C-alpha positions in Angstrom: -0.1 0.1 0.1 1.4 3.4 -0.9 2.0 5.8 1.8 -0.6 8.6 2.3 1.8 10.4 4.2 3.6 13.7 3.9 6.9 12.8 5.2 8.6 10.4 3.1 12.1 8.4 3.3 14.9 11.1 1.9 16.5 9.7 -1.1 20.1 10.7 -0.7 20.2 9.5 3.0 23.3 9.6 4.3 22.8 8.8 8.3 26.5 9.9 9.5 26.4 13.6 7.8 23.2 13.9 9.0 24.3 13.0 12.6 27.2 15.5 12.1 24.9 18.4 11.1 22.7 17.9 14.3 25.7 17.6 16.2 26.9 21.1 14.9 23.3 22.5 15.1 23.6 21.9 19.0 27.4 22.6 19.7 28.5 25.5 21.2 26.3 28.7 22.5 23.0 28.6 21.1 21.0 26.1 19.1 20.3 26.0 15.5 16.6 25.1 15.8 16.0 25.5 12.3 18.5 23.3 11.0 17.1 20.8 13.4 13.7 20.8 12.4 14.4 21.2 8.7 16.4 17.9 8.9 14.5 15.8 10.8 10.9 16.5 9.4 12.6 15.6 6.2 13.3 11.9 7.3 11.1 8.8 7.9 10.9 7.5 11.2 13.3 4.7 10.2 16.1 6.9 8.9 15.9 8.8 12.1 16.5 5.8 14.1 19.6 5.2 11.9 20.8 9.1 12.7 20.2 8.0 16.3 22.9 5.2 16.0 25.2 7.1 13.9 25.4 9.9 16.5 26.1 7.5 19.3 28.9 5.6 17.1 30.4 9.3 16.2 30.0 11.2 19.6 29.2 8.5 22.4 26.0 10.4 23.1 22.3 10.0 22.8 20.8 12.2 20.2 17.6 12.4 21.9 18.9 13.3 25.2 20.9 16.1 23.5 18.1 17.4 21.8 16.1 17.4 25.0 18.8 19.4 26.8 19.1 21.6 24.1 15.3 22.3 23.2 12.3 23.2 25.3 8.4 23.4 25.7 6.1 22.1 22.9 8.9 22.3 20.3 11.1 19.7 22.7 8.0 17.4 22.6 7.2 17.4 19.2 10.9 16.8 18.0 11.1 13.7 20.5 8.2 12.4 19.5 9.4 12.4 16.2 12.6 10.6 17.2 10.7 7.5 18.9 9.7 4.4 16.8 5.9 4.7 16.1 4.8 1.5 18.4 7.0 3.2 21.1 5.3 6.2 20.6 1.7 4.8 21.2 2.8 2.4 24.3 4.6 5.5 26.0 1.4 7.8 25.2 -0.8 5.2 26.8 1.5 4.5 29.9 1.4 8.2 30.4 -2.5 8.7 30.1 -2.9 5.8 32.6 -0.1 6.5 35.1 -0.2 10.1 35.4 -2.3 12.0 37.9 -5.9 11.2 37.0 -6.3 9.0 33.6 -6.4 10.7 30.4 -9.1 9.2 28.5 -9.0 11.0 25.4 -5.5 9.3 24.8 -7.1 6.0 25.5 -9.8 6.6 23.2 -7.8 7.9 20.4 -5.2 5.1 20.0 -7.0 2.3 21.0 -10.1 3.3 18.4 -7.9 4.1 15.5 -4.9 1.7 15.5 -5.3 -1.5 13.4 -5.5 -5.1 15.3 -1.8 -5.8 14.5 -0.8 -2.2 15.8 -2.6 -3.2 18.8 -1.0 -6.3 19.6 2.5 -4.8 18.9 1.6 -2.0 21.2 0.7 -4.8 23.9 3.8 -6.8 23.2 5.9 -3.3 23.5 4.3 -2.5 26.8 5.4 -5.5 28.5 8.7 -5.6 27.4 9.4 -2.3 28.2 7.5 -1.8 31.5 7.1 -5.6 32.8 3.4 -4.8 32.8 0.0 -6.2 31.2 -1.3 -3.5 29.3 -5.0 -4.6 29.6 -4.8 -4.8 33.3 -3.4 -1.2 33.5 -6.3 0.0 31.7 -8.9 -2.1 33.7 -7.4 -0.9 37.0 -7.7 2.7 35.7 -11.2 2.9 34.3 -14.5 1.2 34.9 -18.0 0.2 33.6 -18.8 -0.3 29.8 -16.0 2.0 29.1 -13.7 -0.3 30.4 -15.1 -2.8 28.8 -14.9 -1.6 25.6 -11.1 -0.6 26.0 -10.9 -4.3 27.2 -12.5 -5.7 23.7 -10.4 -3.5 21.5 -7.3 -4.5 23.4 -8.2 -8.0 22.3 -7.4 -6.9 18.8 -9.7 -9.9 17.6 -12.3 -7.9 15.5 -13.9 -10.0 12.7 -12.7 -9.7 9.4 -14.4 -8.6 6.0 -18.2 -8.4 6.2 -20.6 -10.9 7.7 -23.5 -10.5 5.1 -26.2 -12.3 7.0 -25.6 -10.1 10.4 -25.9 -6.8 8.8 -29.6 -6.3 9.1 -29.4 -8.4 12.6 -26.6 -5.9 14.1 -28.6 -2.9 12.8 -32.1 -4.4 14.5 -30.5 -5.1 17.6 -28.6 -1.7 18.1 -32.2 -0.1 17.5 -33.7 -2.3 20.0 -30.8 -1.8 22.6 -31.0 1.9 22.2 -33.8 4.0 20.3 -36.7 1.4 20.9 -36.3 1.0 24.5 -36.4 3.1 27.8 -33.1 3.1 29.1 -29.8 1.8 27.1 -28.5 -1.7 26.8 -24.7 -0.3 26.7 -23.3 -3.7 26.7 -24.8 -4.7 23.0 -23.5 -1.4 21.9 -19.9 -2.3 23.1 -20.3 -5.8 21.7 -21.4 -5.1 18.4 -19.3 -1.9 17.7 -16.2 -3.8 19.3 -16.0 -6.5 17.4 -16.9 -6.2 13.8 -15.0 -4.9 11.1 -14.9 -1.4 9.7 -16.5 -2.6 6.3 -19.1 -4.4 8.1 -20.1 -1.6 10.6 -20.4 1.0 7.6 -23.0 -1.4 6.2 -24.9 -2.0 9.7 -24.9 2.1 10.0 -26.5 2.4 6.5 -29.1 -0.2 7.5 -29.4 1.3 11.2 -30.3 4.7 9.4 -32.8 2.9 7.2 -34.4 1.4 10.5 -34.5 4.1 13.0 -34.1 7.1 10.7 -30.9 8.3 12.8 -27.2 8.2 12.1 -25.4 6.0 14.4 -23.2 8.9 16.0 -26.9 10.7 16.7 -28.2 7.7 18.8 -24.9 7.4 20.4 -24.8 10.8 22.0 -28.7 10.7 22.6 -28.0 7.4 24.7 -24.7 7.6 26.7 -22.7 9.6 28.1 -19.0 10.2 29.4 -16.0 8.1 28.6 -18.4 5.6 26.8 -19.8 8.3 24.8 -16.7 9.6 23.4 -15.3 6.2 22.8 -18.3 4.6 21.2 -18.2 7.8 18.5 -14.5 7.2 18.0 -15.3 3.8 17.0 -17.8 4.5 14.8 -16.1 7.3 13.1 -12.9 5.1 12.5 -15.3 2.7 11.1 -16.6 5.1 8.5 -13.1 7.0 7.9 -10.0 7.4 9.8 -8.5 10.1 8.1 -11.9 12.1 8.9 -11.7 11.1 12.5 -8.2 12.7 12.6 -9.1 15.9 11.0 -11.8 16.2 13.1 -9.6 15.5 15.9 -7.1 18.4 14.9 -9.7 20.7 14.5 -11.1 20.6 17.6 -7.6 20.4 19.4 -7.2 24.1 18.0 -10.7 25.5 17.7 -11.9 28.1 20.3 -9.7 29.4 23.2 -6.4 27.5 23.8 -4.7 24.9 22.1 -4.8 21.3 23.1 -1.0 20.9 22.1 -0.6 17.2 23.2 -3.2 16.1 20.8 -2.0 18.3 18.0 1.5 16.8 18.6 0.4 13.3 18.9 -1.8 13.2 15.8 0.7 15.3 13.7 3.7 12.8 14.6 1.7 9.5 14.5 0.1 10.3 11.3 2.8 12.1 9.2 4.1 8.8 7.3 0.4 7.1 7.5 -2.5 9.1 6.1 -1.9 13.0 6.5 -2.5 13.5 3.0 -5.9 12.1 3.6 -6.4 14.1 6.6 -5.8 17.2 5.0 -8.2 16.4 2.3 -10.9 15.5 4.6 -10.2 18.3 6.9 -10.4 21.0 3.9 -14.1 19.0 3.0 -15.4 19.2 6.9 -14.2 22.7 7.8 -14.2 26.4 6.2 -10.2 26.4 6.2 -7.2 24.0 5.5 -5.1 22.6 8.2 -2.3 24.2 7.2 -3.7 27.6 7.5 -5.5 26.6 11.0 -2.0 25.5 12.3 -0.5 28.4 11.1 -2.9 30.6 12.9 -2.9 28.8 16.0 0.7 28.1 16.9 3.9 30.2 16.9 7.6 30.1 16.4 9.8 26.9 15.7 6.9 24.7 17.0 4.7 26.1 14.0 7.5 25.7 11.3 7.9 22.1 12.4 4.1 21.2 12.4 3.8 23.3 9.1 6.4 21.0 7.5 4.9 17.9 8.9 1.5 19.2 7.4 3.4 19.2 3.9 1.2 22.0 2.4 -1.7 24.1 1.7 -5.0 23.0 0.6 -6.6 26.7 -0.2 
């Protein structure tokens, strides 16, 4: 599958000369942030790992540690994110979401609703290796109710594949009976069906549900559920429809209104830059009155803005 990312591997790549460039940018008094951001946003994650190895070989220092000591704030967080392998990045994000003061439900929802079953399995394995802990147990210990149950289902990474033609109508009917048709909501049924079916299957279920109920699935979820469960069900439904559209919306609301949710902005820009950023930009332009590029430009500043715009990779005026 051709990558729909904006960040591509550099063709004339030389890890040693890149390592030297970065060393020079940080050596002596003052740091050349521009040189750092221009170089790192123009290399793939795999290439950045090679640069780290070359840097240690040449200078006997850890590149990420050096970057941390030279940079600061949001810009540092962004650059360190770019230096982290994708599975390790997700694993660390989840760990921080659980182990911090209070639980950052937003991070659990975003990562577990949007990643493929294969990625989830890799994250679980990496988490065990790094922390000698069980991700499912840690998530369970930090959440409750149907929200917890759906997270646990997603952590099984065991979704059905393809479309179960015979079950489309019955799934849609079951969801209708569990929500719109009864007083009170059978959340468990929503959790089981939405957590276990493939995206292709769910898209057909949503169409059938619309015909039966007269509502979009999202409308019913908003009416019938609340709190963390509501956010997670909505994310699962949106990702089944279109992962890039889900991330376009996530980015929009991270910047809209007073204040910016920098952590979400950074997490999405870093984790999608080599995956589907081109599609996210297209969806963003379709859904909102401005381009992703122009919104980032208007909402951020300094080196942080420069680096984000390079990851965005262009304007869709």
